[in-house]
C-alpha positions in Angstrom: -48.9 -14.1 9.0 -48.7 -11.5 12.1 -45.4 -13.1 13.2 -43.8 -12.8 9.9 -44.7 -9.0 9.4 -43.5 -8.1 12.9 -40.2 -10.1 12.4 -39.9 -8.5 8.8 -40.4 -5.0 10.4 -37.6 -5.6 13.1 -35.1 -7.0 10.7 -35.7 -3.9 8.6 -35.4 -1.3 11.4 -32.0 -3.3 12.7 -30.8 -3.2 9.0 -31.4 0.6 8.5 -28.3 1.8 10.7 -25.7 2.4 8.4 -22.1 1.9 9.7 -20.5 5.4 9.7 -17.1 7.0 8.8 -15.9 6.1 12.1 -16.7 2.5 11.8 -15.5 2.3 8.0 -12.4 4.3 8.0 -10.9 4.7 11.5 -10.2 1.0 11.9 -8.0 1.4 8.8 -6.4 4.5 9.9 -5.4 3.0 13.3 -4.1 0.1 11.5 -2.0 2.1 9.0 -0.8 4.5 11.8 0.3 1.5 14.0 2.3 0.2 10.9 3.7 3.4 9.7 3.9 5.6 12.5 2.3 8.2 10.5 -1.0 10.1 10.4 -3.6 8.6 7.8 -6.5 11.0 6.8 -9.6 10.7 4.5 -9.6 13.9 2.8 -13.3 14.8 2.5 -13.7 18.3 2.8 -13.9 18.7 6.7 -11.8 20.7 8.9 -9.0 17.8 8.7 -8.4 18.8 5.4 -7.2 22.2 6.4 -4.9 20.8 9.0 -3.9 18.0 6.6 -2.6 21.0 4.2 -1.1 22.8 6.6 1.0 19.5 7.9 2.1 19.1 4.2 3.1 22.7 3.9 5.1 22.3 7.1 7.0 19.5 6.2 8.0 20.7 2.8 9.1 23.8 4.2 11.6 22.2 6.7 14.7 19.9 5.9 12.8 16.6 5.0 13.4 13.2 6.6 12.2 9.9 5.3 9.3 9.8 8.1 8.3 13.2 6.9 8.1 12.2 3.2 6.1 9.2 4.2 3.7 11.6 5.9 3.4 13.9 3.2 2.5 11.0 0.9 -0.1 9.7 3.1 -2.0 13.0 3.0 -1.5 13.8 -0.6 -1.3 10.5 -2.5 -4.8 10.6 -4.5 -4.4 6.8 -5.2 -5.0 6.4 -1.5 -8.2 8.9 -1.4 -9.8 6.8 -4.1 -9.0 3.5 -2.4 -10.8 5.2 0.8 -13.6 5.9 -1.4 -13.6 2.3 -2.1 -14.6 1.7 1.7 -17.7 3.8 1.0 -18.8 1.6 -1.8 -18.2 -1.4 0.5 -20.1 0.5 3.3 -22.9 1.0 0.8 -23.2 -2.7 0.1 -23.2 -3.6 3.9 -26.4 -1.0 4.1 -28.2 -2.6 1.2 -27.5 -6.1 2.5 -29.5 -5.0 5.6 -32.5 -3.9 3.5 -35.6 -6.3 2.7 -36.8 -6.3 -0.9 -39.8 -4.2 -1.6 -43.2 -6.1 -1.0 -45.2 -6.7 -4.3 -48.8 -5.3 -4.5 -51.3 -6.7 -6.8 -54.6 -5.9 -7.5 -57.5 -6.8 -9.9 -61.2 -5.8 -10.7 -63.8 -8.1 -12.1 -66.7 -6.4 -13.8 -69.4 -9.3 -14.1 -72.7 -8.5 -16.2 -74.6 -7.2 -13.0 -73.8 -3.9 -11.7 -71.9 -5.2 -8.9 -67.9 -5.9 -9.2 -65.4 -8.0 -7.5 -61.7 -6.8 -6.3 -58.8 -9.1 -5.6 -55.9 -7.2 -3.6 -52.7 -9.1 -2.5 -49.5 -8.3 -1.0 -46.5 -10.6 -1.3 -42.9 -10.8 0.0 -40.0 -13.2 -0.7 -39.8 -14.8 2.9 -36.4 -16.2 2.1 -35.2 -12.6 1.9 -36.2 -12.4 5.5 -34.9 -15.4 6.7 -31.3 -14.9 5.1 -31.0 -11.3 6.0 -28.5 -12.1 8.7 -26.5 -14.0 6.2 -26.5 -11.4 3.7 -25.2 -8.7 6.3 -22.5 -11.5 7.2 -21.4 -11.4 3.5 -21.3 -7.6 3.1 -19.6 -7.3 6.6 -17.0 -10.0 5.4 -16.6 -8.1 1.9 -16.0 -4.6 4.2 -13.3 -6.4 6.4 -11.4 -7.7 3.0 -11.7 -4.2 1.5 -10.4 -2.5 4.8 -7.4 -4.9 4.8 -6.6 -4.3 1.4 -6.8 -0.5 1.6 -4.3 -1.1 4.6 -1.9 -2.9 2.3 -2.1 0.0 -0.5 -1.3 2.5 2.5 2.0 0.2 3.1 2.8 -0.1 -0.4 2.8 3.8 -0.7 4.9 4.3 2.6 7.3 1.6 1.2 7.6 3.1 -2.3 8.5 6.6 -0.8 10.8 4.9 1.7 12.7 3.4 -1.3 12.7 6.7 -3.4 13.9 8.8 -0.5 16.9 6.5 -0.1 17.6 6.7 -3.7 17.3 10.4 -3.8 19.9 10.5 -0.7 22.4 8.2 -2.6 22.0 10.3 -5.8 22.9 13.1 -4.0 25.9 11.6 -2.3 27.0 10.3 -5.8 26.9 13.9 -7.0 28.8 15.3 -4.1 31.5 12.5 -4.8 31.6 13.4 -8.2 32.2 17.1 -7.7 35.1 16.1 -5.4 36.4 13.8 -8.6 36.1 16.6 -10.9 38.1 19.0 -8.6 40.8 16.5 -8.3 40.7 15.8 -12.3 40.9 19.3 -13.1 44.0 19.6 -10.6 45.5 16.7 -12.4 45.0 18.4 -15.9 46.4 21.4 -14.5 49.6 19.9 -13.0 50.1 18.1 -16.2 49.8 21.2 -18.2 52.3 22.9 -16.2 54.9 19.8 -16.1 54.4 19.4 -20.2 55.0 23.2 -20.6 58.5 22.3 -18.6 59.1 19.4 -20.6 59.1 16.8 -17.8 56.0 14.5 -19.5 55.2 13.5 -22.7 52.1 14.9 -24.8 50.7 11.4 -24.3 50.9 11.4 -20.8 49.0 15.1 -20.6 46.5 13.9 -22.7 45.7 10.8 -20.4 45.7 13.1 -17.8 43.1 15.4 -19.5 41.2 12.3 -20.3 40.8 11.6 -16.7 39.2 15.1 -16.0 37.0 14.9 -18.8 35.7 11.4 -17.7 35.2 13.1 -14.2 33.1 15.9 -15.6 31.0 13.1 -17.7 30.4 11.3 -14.4 29.2 14.5 -12.6 26.8 15.0 -15.5 25.4 11.8 -14.9 25.3 12.1 -11.2 23.3 15.5 -11.8 20.9 13.9 -14.0 20.4 11.0 -11.5 19.6 13.6 -8.8 17.1 15.3 -10.7 15.3 12.1 -11.8 15.4 10.6 -8.2 14.1 14.0 -7.2 11.2 13.9 -9.5 10.3 10.6 -8.6 10.2 10.9 -5.0 8.2 13.9 -5.5 5.8 12.0 -7.7 5.6 9.3 -4.9 4.7 11.9 -2.2 1.7 13.2 -4.3 3.4 16.6 -4.8 4.8 16.4 -8.3 5.0 20.4 -8.5 7.2 20.7 -5.3 10.2 18.6 -6.2 12.6 21.6 -6.1 11.5 22.4 -2.6 12.3 18.9 -1.4 15.3 19.6 1.0 16.8 16.1 1.4 20.3 15.6 2.7 22.7 13.3 1.0 23.8 11.7 4.3 22.7 8.1 4.1 22.0 6.2 7.6 24.6 4.2 8.7 24.1 0.2 8.6 22.7 -0.8 12.1 25.0 -3.1 14.1 22.3 -6.0 14.4 19.8 -7.5 11.7 16.1 -7.8 11.7 16.0 -11.4 13.6 16.0 -14.9 12.4 13.8 -15.9 9.2 11.6 -18.1 11.0 10.4 -15.2 13.3 10.1 -12.6 10.4 8.0 -15.2 8.3 5.7 -16.0 11.4 5.0 -12.3 12.0 4.0 -11.8 8.4 1.8 -14.8 8.5 0.3 -13.5 11.7 0.3 -9.9 10.8 -0.1 -9.2 7.1 -3.3 -7.5 6.1 -3.3 -9.5 2.8 -3.9 -12.4 4.4 -6.5 -11.1 6.4 -8.3 -9.9 3.5 -7.9 -13.6 1.9 -9.5 -15.1 5.1 -12.5 -12.7 5.1 -12.8 -13.8 1.3 -12.9 -17.2 2.3 -15.3 -16.7 4.9 -17.7 -14.8 2.8 -17.3 -17.6 0.1 -18.3 -20.3 2.6 -21.3 -18.4 3.5 -22.5 -18.0 -0.1 -22.0 -21.7 -0.6 -24.2 -22.5 2.3 -26.8 -19.9 1.2 -26.7 -21.3 -2.4 -28.1 -24.8 -0.9 -31.3 -23.3 -0.3 -32.0 -20.4 -2.7 -31.0 -22.7 -5.6 -34.5 -24.8 -4.8 -36.5 -22.1 -3.0 -35.4 -18.9 -4.5 -38.6 -16.7 -5.6 -40.8 -18.2 -3.0 -43.2 -15.5 -1.5 -45.7 -15.2 1.4 -48.1 -12.6 1.8 -51.8 -11.8 2.3 -54.7 -11.6 -0.1 -58.1 -9.8 0.1 -61.0 -10.9 -2.1 -64.3 -9.1 -2.5 -66.9 -10.8 -4.6 -70.5 -9.7 -4.9 -71.9 -13.4 -4.5 -69.7 -14.3 -1.5 -68.5 -12.8 1.5 -65.4 -10.7 1.6 -62.4 -12.9 2.6 -58.7 -12.1 3.8 -56.1 -14.8 4.2 -52.4 -15.7 3.5 -51.0 -16.4 0.3 -47.9 -18.5 -0.4 -46.4 -19.2 -4.0 -43.4 -21.8 -4.1 -41.5 -22.5 -7.2 -41.6 -26.3 -8.2 -38.0 -27.5 -8.7 -39.0 -29.7 -11.5 -36.3 -28.6 -14.0 -34.0 -26.2 -12.0 -33.0 -27.5 -8.8 -30.1 -24.9 -8.3 -27.6 -27.5 -9.1 -25.5 -25.2 -11.2 -25.8 -22.2 -8.6 -24.6 -24.7 -5.8 -21.8 -26.1 -7.8 -20.8 -22.7 -8.8 -20.8 -21.2 -5.0 -18.9 -24.1 -4.0 -16.1 -23.8 -6.8 -15.8 -20.1 -5.6 -15.1 -21.5 -1.8 -12.6 -23.7 -3.0 -11.0 -21.2 -5.1 -11.0 -18.7 -2.4 -9.4 -21.2 -0.3 -6.8 -21.8 -2.9 -6.2 -18.2 -3.2 -5.6 -17.7 0.6 -3.0 -20.4 0.5 -1.1 -19.2 -2.6 -1.1 -15.9 -1.0 0.3 -17.3 2.3 3.0 -19.1 0.1 3.8 -15.7 -1.5 4.4 -14.0 1.6 6.6 -16.5 3.2 8.6 -16.5 -0.1 8.7 -12.7 -0.2 9.9 -12.7 3.5 12.7 -15.5 2.8 13.9 -13.6 -0.3 13.9 -10.2 0.9 15.7 -11.5 4.3 18.5 -13.1 2.2 18.8 -9.9 0.0 19.1 -7.7 3.3 21.6 -9.8 4.8 23.9 -9.9 1.5 23.3 -6.2 1.3 24.3 -5.9 4.9 27.6 -8.0 4.5 28.5 -6.3 1.5 28.0 -2.7 3.1 30.0 -4.0 6.2 32.9 -5.3 3.9 33.2 -2.0 2.0 33.0 0.2 5.1 35.5 -1.7 7.4 37.8 -3.2 4.9 37.7 -1.7 1.5 37.4 2.2 2.6 40.0 1.9 5.4 42.5 0.5 2.9 41.8 3.0 0.3 42.1 5.6 3.0 45.4 4.2 4.6 46.9 4.1 0.8 45.8 7.7 0.6 47.5 8.8 3.7 50.8 7.1 3.0 50.5 8.9 -0.5 50.5 12.0 1.2 53.2 11.2 3.7 55.5 10.2 0.4 54.3 13.3 -1.2 55.4 15.3 1.5 58.6 13.7 1.9 59.0 13.8 -1.9 59.2 10.5 -2.4 56.1 10.3 -4.7 54.8 12.8 -7.3 51.5 14.8 -7.3 50.0 12.2 -9.8 50.6 9.2 -7.5 48.8 11.4 -4.8 45.8 12.2 -7.2 45.5 8.4 -8.0 45.2 7.5 -4.2 42.5 10.2 -4.0 40.7 8.6 -6.7 40.9 5.3 -5.2 39.4 6.6 -1.9 36.7 8.2 -3.8 35.8 5.0 -5.7 35.6 3.2 -2.2 33.2 6.0 -1.1 31.1 5.3 -4.1 31.0 1.9 -3.4 29.9 2.6 0.2 27.2 4.8 -1.0 25.8 2.1 -3.4 26.3 -0.5 -0.6 24.2 1.5 1.7 21.6 2.1 -0.7 21.2 -1.3 -1.8 21.0 -2.1 2.2 18.2 0.5 2.9 16.2 -0.8 -0.3 16.5 -4.3 0.7 15.5 -3.5 4.2 12.5 -1.5 3.0 11.3 -4.6 1.0 11.9 -6.7 3.8 9.8 -4.8 6.3 7.2 -4.5 3.5 7.2 -8.2 3.3 6.8 -8.5 7.0 4.1 -6.0 6.8 5.1 -2.9 8.8 7.7 -0.5 9.5 9.1 -0.4 12.9 9.3 2.9 14.8 10.7 4.0 18.1 8.0 6.7 18.6 4.0 5.7 19.1 2.0 6.2 16.2 -0.6 9.0 16.1 -4.1 7.6 16.1 -5.6 11.0 14.9 -4.1 14.4 13.6 -0.9 15.0 15.7 -0.6 18.1 18.0 2.7 19.0 16.5 4.5 17.7 13.5 7.6 15.6 13.9 
């Protein structure tokens, strides 16, 4: 009995040490920073909150890059802060798993016919609760590991969403600039047409067609302006600063397509399987389910068994103190259902992990194919279609200067070049969106700079 009490006390003392914020959140922050290249912070009213607020304001007051937009989102997205609080819940489960159930104290007093009376006092504790305390702690630790991995995945989701919306806003701004140039060309065409009509050199139908071109160009400009407004609002909302949409200083200059790709599909797939946090969470779930299945083999039969001490004071006999044990008799319920349930959950966790791995592999292959196709299309437009239209415009200018072609032929060539530039913008947007999807499928966003582990001394 003394051994049991000493062991229980030692386990309780060891289980009382709760993992702090450093042990729960900092691993997530380091992992997310390594994969995004940005500072990740849990906003809980400390000094880091002030630094985070200043960093956000500084980024919003300067021309915004895609990395800066992601940084703002990681400091201002409240869904991420909610997810971090979920780590606190998992941390509480770890603490609770390290505690024993409270012992049960019982007492009874017997009043006989004589003046003397008897007293029975007992203290009981479920001894399996002591024996399986390490198992429960491992279960809670596995659940915490899975929660940390899933929070890391959510951070990457936010980063990917911001990257995609930033690229779409850049594309919308480029489209708007091209639409404004098209309007200028359309207005010039309508003005020249009006002069020629006044001189009797073109028909009324030809003038109407030229004015129609100008009206269509203005309609395209209105659509482009609406697209910019929508894309700006979506980016601001994704960054967690919906009220600062008008403050976003984003350039309409899309990044050029890199000369080389991301590598072969097999290596990308291997990187994803080895590094995706989603699969790490699934592995932790499998480990926890396996532990629960092993635990159910014993608790299904001996659950509720207690050990303790009992004191009996009787007026007719000497006062006695001794151990007390109670064990349920597994006559009707031998824990078959509990064991079957635990084993089924274990197999289900394994199946889920296999399905998620297959999903990750498939997402990498599809995203890689989409990125390759977008790269090929963008390269074709940039190196074949656009140079051809530019050459046609150059030749039209030469013929116009030599009075071999009219102004309408020149304006038509200009419209062709603008159409090719719009094709290039669309192709670049499609490529960078596909590239973001591929990086998200692999599980990280490569950066040339070393990621900050904590608050950066200076902002990028």
